[in-house]
All heavy atoms as TSV, in Angstrom:
chain	resi	resn	atom	element	x	y	z
A	1	MET	N	N	87.789	108.170	77.685
A	1	MET	CA	C	87.096	108.631	76.471
A	1	MET	C	C	86.726	107.398	75.655
A	1	MET	O	O	87.563	106.619	75.307
A	1	MET	CB	C	88.000	109.545	75.696
A	1	MET	CG	C	87.391	109.939	74.353
A	1	MET	SD	S	88.541	110.625	73.222
A	1	MET	CE	C	88.135	112.363	73.361
A	2	VAL	N	N	85.475	107.390	75.343
A	2	VAL	CA	C	84.970	106.252	74.445
A	2	VAL	C	C	84.816	106.848	73.038
A	2	VAL	O	O	84.103	107.817	72.861
A	2	VAL	CB	C	83.637	105.694	74.964
A	2	VAL	CG1	C	83.074	104.651	73.975
A	2	VAL	CG2	C	83.805	105.096	76.359
A	3	LEU	N	N	85.512	106.261	72.085
A	3	LEU	CA	C	85.460	106.759	70.737
A	3	LEU	C	C	84.321	106.063	69.909
A	3	LEU	O	O	83.674	106.702	69.111
A	3	LEU	CB	C	86.800	106.491	70.032
A	3	LEU	CG	C	87.935	107.235	70.653
A	3	LEU	CD1	C	89.252	106.843	69.946
A	3	LEU	CD2	C	87.798	108.768	70.591
A	4	VAL	N	N	84.143	104.759	70.150
A	4	VAL	CA	C	83.141	104.018	69.442
A	4	VAL	C	C	82.641	102.908	70.405
A	4	VAL	O	O	83.420	102.268	71.082
A	4	VAL	CB	C	83.649	103.339	68.183
A	4	VAL	CG1	C	82.604	102.541	67.465
A	4	VAL	CG2	C	84.283	104.348	67.237
A	5	ARG	N	N	81.311	102.670	70.360
A	5	ARG	CA	C	80.781	101.550	71.097
A	5	ARG	C	C	80.269	100.576	70.040
A	5	ARG	O	O	79.500	100.913	69.179
A	5	ARG	CB	C	79.585	102.024	71.967
A	5	ARG	CG	C	79.046	100.827	72.777
A	5	ARG	CD	C	77.751	101.170	73.458
A	5	ARG	NE	N	76.671	101.124	72.450
A	5	ARG	CZ	C	75.596	101.920	72.470
A	5	ARG	NH1	N	75.472	102.785	73.450
A	5	ARG	NH2	N	74.700	101.780	71.580
A	6	TYR	N	N	80.772	99.352	70.090
A	6	TYR	CA	C	80.384	98.303	69.226
A	6	TYR	C	C	79.376	97.389	69.910
A	6	TYR	O	O	79.549	97.001	71.068
A	6	TYR	CB	C	81.562	97.366	68.822
A	6	TYR	CG	C	82.697	98.130	68.083
A	6	TYR	CD1	C	83.912	98.366	68.655
A	6	TYR	CD2	C	82.478	98.558	66.766
A	6	TYR	CE1	C	84.933	98.991	68.016
A	6	TYR	CE2	C	83.498	99.195	66.083
A	6	TYR	CZ	C	84.702	99.462	66.687
A	6	TYR	OH	O	85.676	100.065	66.014
A	7	ASP	N	N	78.276	97.101	69.239
A	7	ASP	CA	C	77.325	96.104	69.739
A	7	ASP	C	C	77.554	94.836	68.873
A	7	ASP	O	O	77.037	94.735	67.778
A	7	ASP	CB	C	75.864	96.635	69.572
A	7	ASP	CG	C	75.600	97.819	70.423
A	7	ASP	OD1	O	76.192	97.924	71.511
A	7	ASP	OD2	O	74.729	98.645	70.045
A	8	ILE	N	N	78.337	93.957	69.424
A	8	ILE	CA	C	78.875	92.831	68.660
A	8	ILE	C	C	78.133	91.504	68.943
A	8	ILE	O	O	77.818	91.220	70.087
A	8	ILE	CB	C	80.363	92.637	69.071
A	8	ILE	CG1	C	81.149	93.931	68.859
A	8	ILE	CG2	C	81.006	91.528	68.214
A	8	ILE	CD1	C	82.491	93.911	69.507
A	9	THR	N	N	77.855	90.795	67.875
A	9	THR	CA	C	77.271	89.473	67.993
A	9	THR	C	C	78.364	88.459	67.697
A	9	THR	O	O	79.448	88.751	67.201
A	9	THR	CB	C	76.131	89.308	66.971
A	9	THR	OG1	O	76.675	89.325	65.626
A	9	THR	CG2	C	75.044	90.352	67.081
A	10	LEU	N	N	78.051	87.234	68.029
A	10	LEU	CA	C	79.027	86.112	67.728
A	10	LEU	C	C	79.227	86.014	66.233
A	10	LEU	O	O	80.351	85.822	65.791
A	10	LEU	CB	C	78.443	84.827	68.333
A	10	LEU	CG	C	79.358	83.612	68.203
A	10	LEU	CD1	C	80.715	83.860	68.862
A	10	LEU	CD2	C	78.698	82.412	68.853
A	11	ASP	N	N	78.177	86.229	65.422
A	11	ASP	CA	C	78.348	86.201	63.983
A	11	ASP	C	C	79.281	87.323	63.511
A	11	ASP	O	O	80.117	87.076	62.628
A	11	ASP	CB	C	76.960	86.391	63.284
A	11	ASP	CG	C	76.130	85.108	63.435
A	11	ASP	OD1	O	76.628	84.030	63.633
A	11	ASP	OD2	O	74.880	85.266	63.292
A	12	ASP	N	N	79.162	88.474	64.131
A	12	ASP	CA	C	80.092	89.597	63.770
A	12	ASP	C	C	81.540	89.176	64.043
A	12	ASP	O	O	82.424	89.444	63.269
A	12	ASP	CB	C	79.793	90.847	64.610
A	12	ASP	CG	C	78.454	91.493	64.260
A	12	ASP	OD1	O	78.017	91.353	63.093
A	12	ASP	OD2	O	77.866	92.129	65.131
A	13	LEU	N	N	81.795	88.623	65.211
A	13	LEU	CA	C	83.092	88.209	65.530
A	13	LEU	C	C	83.675	87.121	64.696
A	13	LEU	O	O	84.818	87.172	64.218
A	13	LEU	CB	C	83.194	87.686	66.996
A	13	LEU	CG	C	83.029	88.776	68.062
A	13	LEU	CD1	C	82.904	88.148	69.468
A	13	LEU	CD2	C	84.187	89.748	68.020
A	14	ASN	N	N	82.821	86.178	64.303
A	14	ASN	CA	C	83.243	85.119	63.391
A	14	ASN	C	C	83.586	85.729	61.990
A	14	ASN	O	O	84.533	85.340	61.356
A	14	ASN	CB	C	82.179	84.053	63.240
A	14	ASN	CG	C	82.136	83.132	64.459
A	14	ASN	OD1	O	83.222	82.939	65.090
A	14	ASN	ND2	N	80.977	82.699	64.820
A	15	ARG	N	N	82.756	86.657	61.523
A	15	ARG	CA	C	82.956	87.298	60.219
A	15	ARG	C	C	84.251	88.058	60.151
A	15	ARG	O	O	84.921	88.166	59.131
A	15	ARG	CB	C	81.782	88.188	59.886
A	15	ARG	CG	C	81.759	88.696	58.463
A	15	ARG	CD	C	80.534	89.476	58.084
A	15	ARG	NE	N	80.129	90.521	59.062
A	15	ARG	CZ	C	79.089	90.367	59.906
A	15	ARG	NH1	N	78.364	89.295	59.943
A	15	ARG	NH2	N	78.784	91.327	60.754
A	16	THR	N	N	84.647	88.682	61.268
A	16	THR	CA	C	85.917	89.455	61.338
A	16	THR	C	C	87.083	88.687	61.864
A	16	THR	O	O	88.118	89.255	62.188
A	16	THR	CB	C	85.737	90.750	62.176
A	16	THR	OG1	O	85.372	90.388	63.504
A	16	THR	CG2	C	84.631	91.660	61.577
A	17	ASN	N	N	86.903	87.342	61.976
A	17	ASN	CA	C	88.009	86.506	62.514
A	17	ASN	C	C	88.361	86.926	63.929
A	17	ASN	O	O	89.590	86.919	64.249
A	17	ASN	CB	C	89.197	86.447	61.534
A	17	ASN	CG	C	90.095	85.301	61.822
A	17	ASN	OD1	O	89.667	84.263	62.365
A	17	ASN	ND2	N	91.315	85.409	61.465
A	18	TRP	N	N	87.419	87.345	64.690
A	18	TRP	CA	C	87.631	87.777	66.122
A	18	TRP	C	C	88.617	88.929	66.238
A	18	TRP	O	O	89.318	89.081	67.245
A	18	TRP	CB	C	88.080	86.553	66.985
A	18	TRP	CG	C	86.896	85.612	67.168
A	18	TRP	CD1	C	86.414	84.745	66.210
A	18	TRP	CD2	C	86.115	85.465	68.360
A	18	TRP	NE1	N	85.362	84.049	66.785
A	18	TRP	CE2	C	85.169	84.455	68.063
A	18	TRP	CE3	C	86.120	86.061	69.615
A	18	TRP	CZ2	C	84.245	84.049	68.995
A	18	TRP	CZ3	C	85.188	85.601	70.514
A	18	TRP	CH2	C	84.254	84.614	70.235
A	19	THR	N	N	88.662	89.797	65.195
A	19	THR	CA	C	89.521	90.913	65.240
A	19	THR	C	C	88.769	92.209	65.002
A	19	THR	O	O	88.028	92.300	64.002
A	19	THR	CB	C	90.639	90.796	64.134
A	19	THR	OG1	O	91.320	89.555	64.328
A	19	THR	CG2	C	91.595	91.925	64.177
A	20	LEU	N	N	88.886	93.160	65.888
A	20	LEU	CA	C	88.225	94.466	65.746
A	20	LEU	C	C	89.283	95.547	65.622
A	20	LEU	O	O	90.317	95.442	66.231
A	20	LEU	CB	C	87.321	94.718	66.948
A	20	LEU	CG	C	86.225	93.721	67.185
A	20	LEU	CD1	C	85.440	94.090	68.439
A	20	LEU	CD2	C	85.279	93.641	65.985
A	21	HIS	N	N	88.963	96.535	64.886
A	21	HIS	CA	C	89.942	97.620	64.574
A	21	HIS	C	C	89.371	98.964	64.918
A	21	HIS	O	O	88.188	99.141	64.877
A	21	HIS	CB	C	90.366	97.650	63.083
A	21	HIS	CG	C	90.972	96.337	62.655
A	21	HIS	ND1	N	92.332	96.087	62.794
A	21	HIS	CD2	C	90.455	95.217	62.090
A	21	HIS	CE1	C	92.619	94.903	62.322
A	21	HIS	NE2	N	91.505	94.344	61.867
A	22	PHE	N	N	90.261	99.894	65.200
A	22	PHE	CA	C	89.874	101.321	65.200
A	22	PHE	C	C	90.890	102.069	64.404
A	22	PHE	O	O	92.110	101.946	64.625
A	22	PHE	CB	C	89.793	101.908	66.604
A	22	PHE	CG	C	89.298	103.297	66.598
A	22	PHE	CD1	C	87.945	103.563	66.512
A	22	PHE	CD2	C	90.205	104.348	66.522
A	22	PHE	CE1	C	87.524	104.853	66.409
A	22	PHE	CE2	C	89.765	105.694	66.388
A	22	PHE	CZ	C	88.412	105.920	66.360
A	23	PRO	N	N	90.424	102.837	63.457
A	23	PRO	CA	C	89.089	103.044	63.054
A	23	PRO	C	C	88.528	101.722	62.397
A	23	PRO	O	O	89.294	100.896	61.979
A	23	PRO	CB	C	89.071	104.187	62.036
A	23	PRO	CG	C	90.461	104.067	61.463
A	23	PRO	CD	C	91.349	103.622	62.549
A	24	PRO	N	N	87.189	101.582	62.361
A	24	PRO	CA	C	86.641	100.391	61.813
A	24	PRO	C	C	86.979	100.215	60.337
A	24	PRO	O	O	87.058	101.172	59.591
A	24	PRO	CB	C	85.135	100.513	62.034
A	24	PRO	CG	C	84.900	101.989	62.301
A	24	PRO	CD	C	86.173	102.503	62.865
A	25	THR	N	N	87.254	98.968	59.930
A	25	THR	CA	C	87.574	98.661	58.568
A	25	THR	C	C	86.227	98.454	57.777
A	25	THR	O	O	85.212	98.280	58.437
A	25	THR	CB	C	88.425	97.413	58.481
A	25	THR	OG1	O	87.702	96.313	59.037
A	25	THR	CG2	C	89.713	97.590	59.226
A	26	PRO	N	N	86.329	98.424	56.455
A	26	PRO	CA	C	85.075	98.184	55.696
A	26	PRO	C	C	84.427	96.821	56.032
A	26	PRO	O	O	83.210	96.739	55.951
A	26	PRO	CB	C	85.612	98.189	54.237
A	26	PRO	CG	C	86.763	99.120	54.269
A	26	PRO	CD	C	87.414	98.840	55.636
A	27	ASP	N	N	85.262	95.851	56.484
A	27	ASP	CA	C	84.688	94.582	56.915
A	27	ASP	C	C	83.761	94.744	58.121
A	27	ASP	O	O	82.894	93.906	58.357
A	27	ASP	CB	C	85.747	93.603	57.284
A	27	ASP	CG	C	86.563	93.159	56.081
A	27	ASP	OD1	O	86.104	93.290	54.920
A	27	ASP	OD2	O	87.687	92.625	56.261
A	28	MET	N	N	83.968	95.788	58.871
A	28	MET	CA	C	83.165	95.985	60.082
A	28	MET	C	C	81.945	96.905	59.887
A	28	MET	O	O	81.186	97.185	60.814
A	28	MET	CB	C	84.051	96.643	61.132
A	28	MET	CG	C	85.187	95.734	61.574
A	28	MET	SD	S	86.346	96.571	62.664
A	28	MET	CE	C	85.288	96.985	64.041
A	29	LYS	N	N	81.703	97.290	58.605
A	29	LYS	CA	C	80.592	98.205	58.326
A	29	LYS	C	C	79.217	97.678	58.768
A	29	LYS	O	O	78.387	98.448	59.171
A	29	LYS	CB	C	80.586	98.547	56.832
A	29	LYS	CG	C	79.652	99.597	56.467
A	29	LYS	CD	C	79.810	100.044	55.038
A	29	LYS	CE	C	78.889	101.211	54.747
A	29	LYS	NZ	N	79.066	101.721	53.384
A	30	SER	N	N	79.057	96.361	58.717
A	30	SER	CA	C	77.745	95.787	59.078
A	30	SER	C	C	77.561	95.605	60.591
A	30	SER	O	O	76.451	95.317	61.062
A	30	SER	CB	C	77.588	94.461	58.385
A	30	SER	OG	O	78.510	93.542	58.813
A	31	ILE	N	N	78.614	95.831	61.385
A	31	ILE	CA	C	78.500	95.737	62.851
A	31	ILE	C	C	77.823	97.008	63.377
A	31	ILE	O	O	78.133	98.109	62.970
A	31	ILE	CB	C	79.888	95.633	63.512
A	31	ILE	CG1	C	80.535	94.272	63.073
A	31	ILE	CG2	C	79.799	95.707	65.005
A	31	ILE	CD1	C	81.937	94.086	63.576
A	32	HIS	N	N	76.861	96.800	64.231
A	32	HIS	CA	C	76.155	97.938	64.804
A	32	HIS	C	C	77.107	98.677	65.714
A	32	HIS	O	O	77.716	98.066	66.621
A	32	HIS	CB	C	74.919	97.494	65.581
A	32	HIS	CG	C	74.105	98.675	66.068
A	32	HIS	ND1	N	74.239	99.111	67.334
A	32	HIS	CD2	C	73.165	99.388	65.467
A	32	HIS	CE1	C	73.410	100.159	67.473
A	32	HIS	NE2	N	72.750	100.321	66.349
A	33	MET	N	N	77.274	99.988	65.496
A	33	MET	CA	C	78.176	100.807	66.341
A	33	MET	C	C	77.539	102.169	66.540
A	33	MET	O	O	76.718	102.622	65.761
A	33	MET	CB	C	79.569	100.902	65.743
A	33	MET	CG	C	79.631	101.507	64.363
A	33	MET	SD	S	81.278	101.451	63.677
A	33	MET	CE	C	81.428	99.733	63.087
A	34	TYR	N	N	77.973	102.771	67.625
A	34	TYR	CA	C	77.542	104.139	67.858
A	34	TYR	C	C	78.788	104.967	68.157
A	34	TYR	O	O	79.590	104.584	69.024
A	34	TYR	CB	C	76.571	104.266	69.062
A	34	TYR	CG	C	76.148	105.723	69.243
A	34	TYR	CD1	C	75.096	106.156	68.506
A	34	TYR	CD2	C	76.773	106.521	70.124
A	34	TYR	CE1	C	74.694	107.475	68.597
A	34	TYR	CE2	C	76.414	107.823	70.266
A	34	TYR	CZ	C	75.394	108.351	69.472
A	34	TYR	OH	O	74.991	109.677	69.611
A	35	PRO	N	N	78.991	106.059	67.526
A	35	PRO	CA	C	78.236	106.571	66.395
A	35	PRO	C	C	78.341	105.696	65.179
A	35	PRO	O	O	79.209	104.790	65.135
A	35	PRO	CB	C	78.860	107.976	66.152
A	35	PRO	CG	C	80.195	107.938	66.744
A	35	PRO	CD	C	80.174	106.888	67.878
A	36	PRO	N	N	77.463	105.899	64.168
A	36	PRO	CA	C	77.499	105.025	62.996
A	36	PRO	C	C	78.846	105.093	62.254
A	36	PRO	O	O	79.628	106.013	62.387
A	36	PRO	CB	C	76.395	105.667	62.104
A	36	PRO	CG	C	75.508	106.357	63.062
A	36	PRO	CD	C	76.416	106.871	64.159
A	37	TYR	N	N	79.060	103.947	61.516
A	37	TYR	CA	C	80.321	103.771	60.779
A	37	TYR	C	C	80.813	105.000	60.004
A	37	TYR	O	O	81.937	105.398	60.159
A	37	TYR	CB	C	80.057	102.606	59.829
A	37	TYR	CG	C	81.217	102.261	58.898
A	37	TYR	CD1	C	82.353	101.573	59.352
A	37	TYR	CD2	C	81.230	102.621	57.597
A	37	TYR	CE1	C	83.391	101.241	58.512
A	37	TYR	CE2	C	82.233	102.344	56.727
A	37	TYR	CZ	C	83.337	101.635	57.215
A	37	TYR	OH	O	84.386	101.362	56.370
A	38	GLU	N	N	79.929	105.595	59.274
A	38	GLU	CA	C	80.334	106.757	58.466
A	38	GLU	C	C	80.850	107.876	59.302
A	38	GLU	O	O	81.753	108.603	58.952
A	38	GLU	CB	C	79.221	107.153	57.560
A	38	GLU	CG	C	78.900	106.222	56.405
A	38	GLU	CD	C	78.021	105.005	56.893
A	38	GLU	OE1	O	77.498	105.049	58.033
A	38	GLU	OE2	O	77.896	104.067	56.137
A	39	GLU	N	N	80.128	108.180	60.421
A	39	GLU	CA	C	80.528	109.244	61.286
A	39	GLU	C	C	81.882	108.971	61.970
A	39	GLU	O	O	82.719	109.849	62.159
A	39	GLU	CB	C	79.470	109.477	62.392
A	39	GLU	CG	C	78.202	110.100	61.859
A	39	GLU	CD	C	77.174	110.305	62.949
A	39	GLU	OE1	O	77.611	110.587	64.102
A	39	GLU	OE2	O	76.000	110.236	62.716
A	40	VAL	N	N	82.090	107.717	62.342
A	40	VAL	CA	C	83.382	107.361	62.930
A	40	VAL	C	C	84.533	107.595	61.976
A	40	VAL	O	O	85.538	108.241	62.326
A	40	VAL	CB	C	83.393	105.852	63.404
A	40	VAL	CG1	C	84.779	105.444	63.839
A	40	VAL	CG2	C	82.385	105.651	64.502
A	41	LEU	N	N	84.341	107.223	60.713
A	41	LEU	CA	C	85.409	107.389	59.725
A	41	LEU	C	C	85.657	108.898	59.515
A	41	LEU	O	O	86.796	109.345	59.382
A	41	LEU	CB	C	85.079	106.754	58.420
A	41	LEU	CG	C	85.119	105.201	58.418
A	41	LEU	CD1	C	84.807	104.680	57.049
A	41	LEU	CD2	C	86.468	104.715	58.866
A	42	GLU	N	N	84.629	109.650	59.427
A	42	GLU	CA	C	84.740	111.126	59.161
A	42	GLU	C	C	85.491	111.766	60.339
A	42	GLU	O	O	86.358	112.578	60.090
A	42	GLU	CB	C	83.403	111.746	59.009
A	42	GLU	CG	C	83.467	113.233	58.665
A	42	GLU	CD	C	84.233	113.545	57.427
A	42	GLU	OE1	O	84.277	112.763	56.492
A	42	GLU	OE2	O	84.911	114.647	57.411
A	43	LYS	N	N	85.183	111.380	61.598
A	43	LYS	CA	C	85.884	111.975	62.712
A	43	LYS	C	C	87.345	111.553	62.756
A	43	LYS	O	O	88.226	112.391	62.990
A	43	LYS	CB	C	85.233	111.562	64.033
A	43	LYS	CG	C	83.928	112.256	64.367
A	43	LYS	CD	C	83.366	111.870	65.674
A	43	LYS	CE	C	82.072	112.531	65.919
A	43	LYS	NZ	N	81.507	112.212	67.247
A	44	TYR	N	N	87.611	110.320	62.382
A	44	TYR	CA	C	88.998	109.827	62.301
A	44	TYR	C	C	89.782	110.633	61.256
A	44	TYR	O	O	90.876	111.051	61.502
A	44	TYR	CB	C	88.999	108.322	61.982
A	44	TYR	CG	C	90.411	107.794	61.794
A	44	TYR	CD1	C	91.208	107.535	62.926
A	44	TYR	CD2	C	90.910	107.502	60.520
A	44	TYR	CE1	C	92.512	107.021	62.733
A	44	TYR	CE2	C	92.179	107.009	60.387
A	44	TYR	CZ	C	92.975	106.775	61.464
A	44	TYR	OH	O	94.249	106.261	61.284
A	45	ARG	N	N	89.181	110.846	60.116
A	45	ARG	CA	C	89.811	111.610	59.062
A	45	ARG	C	C	90.120	113.036	59.485
A	45	ARG	O	O	91.133	113.605	59.185
A	45	ARG	CB	C	88.979	111.536	57.792
A	45	ARG	CG	C	89.007	110.190	57.128
A	45	ARG	CD	C	88.077	110.104	55.977
A	45	ARG	NE	N	88.104	108.739	55.439
A	45	ARG	CZ	C	87.041	108.093	54.952
A	45	ARG	NH1	N	85.849	108.673	54.881
A	45	ARG	NH2	N	87.182	106.889	54.528
A	46	GLN	N	N	89.141	113.645	60.192
A	46	GLN	CA	C	89.338	115.014	60.694
A	46	GLN	C	C	90.454	115.082	61.701
A	46	GLN	O	O	91.240	116.055	61.693
A	46	GLN	CB	C	88.041	115.547	61.258
A	46	GLN	CG	C	86.967	115.816	60.254
A	46	GLN	CD	C	85.606	116.188	60.923
A	46	GLN	OE1	O	85.496	116.196	62.105
A	46	GLN	NE2	N	84.683	116.539	60.078
A	47	MET	N	N	90.556	114.089	62.591
A	47	MET	CA	C	91.560	114.098	63.621
A	47	MET	C	C	92.970	113.806	63.085
A	47	MET	O	O	93.943	114.388	63.577
A	47	MET	CB	C	91.217	113.046	64.677
A	47	MET	CG	C	90.000	113.365	65.548
A	47	MET	SD	S	89.416	112.014	66.577
A	47	MET	CE	C	90.943	111.351	67.215
A	48	THR	N	N	93.075	112.955	62.048
A	48	THR	CA	C	94.383	112.520	61.609
A	48	THR	C	C	94.832	113.155	60.268
A	48	THR	O	O	96.004	113.092	59.952
A	48	THR	CB	C	94.410	110.972	61.446
A	48	THR	OG1	O	93.492	110.618	60.383
A	48	THR	CG2	C	94.043	110.285	62.732
A	49	GLY	N	N	93.856	113.637	59.545
A	49	GLY	CA	C	94.186	114.176	58.211
A	49	GLY	C	C	94.318	113.105	57.146
A	49	GLY	O	O	94.659	113.354	56.041
A	50	LYS	N	N	94.143	111.823	57.577
A	50	LYS	CA	C	94.226	110.722	56.615
A	50	LYS	C	C	92.932	110.559	55.841
A	50	LYS	O	O	91.874	110.803	56.397
A	50	LYS	CB	C	94.517	109.381	57.330
A	50	LYS	CG	C	95.892	109.409	58.029
A	50	LYS	CD	C	96.090	108.116	58.747
A	50	LYS	CE	C	97.445	108.087	59.456
A	50	LYS	NZ	N	97.694	106.814	60.140
A	51	THR	N	N	93.062	110.199	54.595
A	51	THR	CA	C	91.888	110.023	53.755
A	51	THR	C	C	91.364	108.577	53.642
A	51	THR	O	O	90.310	108.315	53.176
A	51	THR	CB	C	92.107	110.554	52.358
A	51	THR	OG1	O	93.220	109.854	51.751
A	51	THR	CG2	C	92.392	112.016	52.331
A	52	GLY	N	N	92.200	107.640	54.063
A	52	GLY	CA	C	91.819	106.241	53.991
A	52	GLY	C	C	92.242	105.489	55.257
A	52	GLY	O	O	92.911	106.050	56.153
A	53	ILE	N	N	91.869	104.242	55.310
A	53	ILE	CA	C	92.264	103.395	56.428
A	53	ILE	C	C	93.470	102.613	56.081
A	53	ILE	O	O	93.667	102.161	55.015
A	53	ILE	CB	C	91.076	102.460	56.830
A	53	ILE	CG1	C	89.919	103.326	57.261
A	53	ILE	CG2	C	91.474	101.518	57.886
A	53	ILE	CD1	C	88.669	102.539	57.513
């Protein structure tokens, strides 16, 4: 099961100190991902019942 696909550039990796998270953190909001950042967070919140990261 693929939860998120990240389209990562070298600049993205440098900006995040070569660390990626799931669910994506606010630092990762500018990274192109599918589904989009907001949808990923909403699905995570529905699955876990958590309101924040």
